C-alpha positions in Angstrom: -113.1 -23.5 128.3 -116.7 -22.7 129.5 -118.5 -25.0 131.8 -121.1 -26.7 129.6 -123.3 -27.8 132.4 -123.6 -24.3 133.9 -124.2 -22.8 130.4 -126.9 -25.2 129.5 -128.3 -25.1 133.1 -128.8 -21.3 133.0 -131.6 -21.8 130.5 -133.4 -24.5 132.6 -135.3 -22.8 135.3 -138.7 -24.4 134.9 -139.1 -26.2 138.3 -140.5 -25.4 141.7 -137.9 -25.7 144.5 -138.4 -28.6 146.8 -139.7 -27.7 150.3 -138.7 -30.4 152.7 -140.9 -31.0 155.7 -139.6 -30.9 159.2 -137.7 -34.0 160.1 -138.0 -35.3 156.5 -135.5 -38.0 155.6 -132.9 -36.8 153.1 -133.2 -38.3 149.6 -136.5 -40.0 150.2 -138.7 -41.2 147.3 -140.4 -37.8 146.9 -137.1 -36.0 146.7 -135.7 -38.5 144.2 -138.8 -38.0 142.1 -138.3 -34.2 142.3 -134.8 -34.6 140.9 -135.7 -37.2 138.3 -138.4 -34.8 137.0 -135.9 -31.9 136.9 -133.4 -34.1 135.0 -135.9 -35.5 132.6 -137.2 -32.0 131.7 -133.7 -30.7 131.3 -132.8 -33.6 129.0 -136.0 -33.1 127.0 -135.0 -29.4 126.6 -131.5 -30.4 125.4 -132.9 -33.0 123.0 -135.3 -30.4 121.5 -132.3 -28.1 120.9 -130.5 -30.8 119.1 -133.5 -31.4 116.9 -133.6 -27.7 116.1 -130.0 -27.6 115.2 -130.3 -30.5 112.8 -133.2 -28.9 111.2 -131.4 -25.6 111.0 -128.3 -27.1 109.5 -130.3 -29.0 106.9 -132.4 -25.9 105.9 -129.7 -23.3 106.0 -126.9 -25.2 104.3 -126.2 -23.1 101.1 -123.4 -23.2 98.7 -122.3 -19.6 98.7 -120.2 -18.4 95.7 -118.5 -15.8 97.9 -115.7 -17.4 99.9 -116.3 -14.9 102.8 -120.0 -15.9 103.0 -119.1 -19.6 102.8 -116.5 -19.2 105.6 -119.0 -17.3 107.8 -121.6 -20.1 107.4 -119.0 -22.8 108.1 -117.9 -21.0 111.2 -121.5 -20.6 112.4 -122.2 -24.3 111.8 -119.0 -25.3 113.5 -119.9 -23.3 116.6 -123.4 -24.9 116.7 -121.9 -28.3 116.3 -119.5 -27.8 119.2 -122.3 -26.5 121.4 -124.4 -29.6 120.5 -121.5 -31.9 121.2 -121.1 -30.4 124.7 -124.9 -30.8 125.2 -124.6 -34.4 124.0 -122.0 -35.1 126.7 -124.3 -33.3 129.2 -127.2 -35.6 128.2 -125.0 -38.6 128.9 -124.2 -37.1 132.3 -127.9 -36.6 133.0 -128.6 -40.2 132.0 -125.9 -41.4 134.4 -127.5 -39.2 137.2 -131.0 -40.6 136.5 -129.4 -44.1 136.8 -127.9 -43.1 140.2 -131.4 -42.0 141.3 -132.9 -45.3 140.2 -130.2 -47.2 142.1 -130.8 -45.1 145.2 -127.3 -43.7 145.0 -128.0 -40.0 144.5 -127.4 -37.0 146.6 -124.4 -38.1 148.5 -120.8 -36.9 147.9 -118.6 -39.4 146.0 -115.6 -38.3 148.0 -116.7 -38.1 151.6 -120.2 -39.5 151.6 -122.0 -36.6 153.2 -125.3 -35.2 151.9 -124.7 -32.9 148.9 -127.9 -30.9 149.8 -131.2 -30.2 148.1 -130.3 -26.6 147.1 -127.0 -27.5 145.6 -128.6 -30.3 143.7 -131.3 -28.0 142.4 -128.6 -25.6 141.2 -126.5 -28.5 139.7 -128.6 -31.7 139.5 -125.7 -33.7 138.2 -123.4 -32.8 141.1 -121.5 -35.7 142.6 -119.5 -33.8 145.1 -120.5 -31.8 148.2 -119.5 -28.1 148.1 -116.4 -28.7 150.3 -115.0 -31.5 148.2 -115.8 -29.6 145.0 -114.0 -26.5 146.3 -110.9 -28.6 147.2 -110.9 -30.3 143.8 -111.0 -26.9 142.1 -108.1 -25.6 144.3 -106.1 -28.7 143.4 -107.0 -28.2 139.7 -105.7 -24.6 139.8 -102.5 -25.6 141.6 -101.7 -28.5 139.2 -103.2 -27.0 136.1 -104.9 -30.2 135.2 
């Protein structure tokens, strides 16, 4: 199953990378605002896509006489709805991440507590694990098949 977040993330590239000053404290207010802005723009983009899908489904719904045409349309709609469902879940994840920023609990690994890092968070703003813990989790997942 494809990773929804990375699929949707590939399209969102409209931000300027954060340039930390020398000796700048990690996850200070300016950095938190940087990530809040990235997340809000990403969420807006996803919401616009949901609106386009609803509009498309309403406008393009036709009752084709030919069963093949009808089946093709139903499959197309089904695929769009599955994609939108994954994006809906991603929007919830974005909302949870924004909540973490608001609670000043963003940017640190849930497993070991170390800094996740600015560049990793720019690549995956909803990340909750540092790269080491994420790698270990993926290895465990492959070994157990869960």
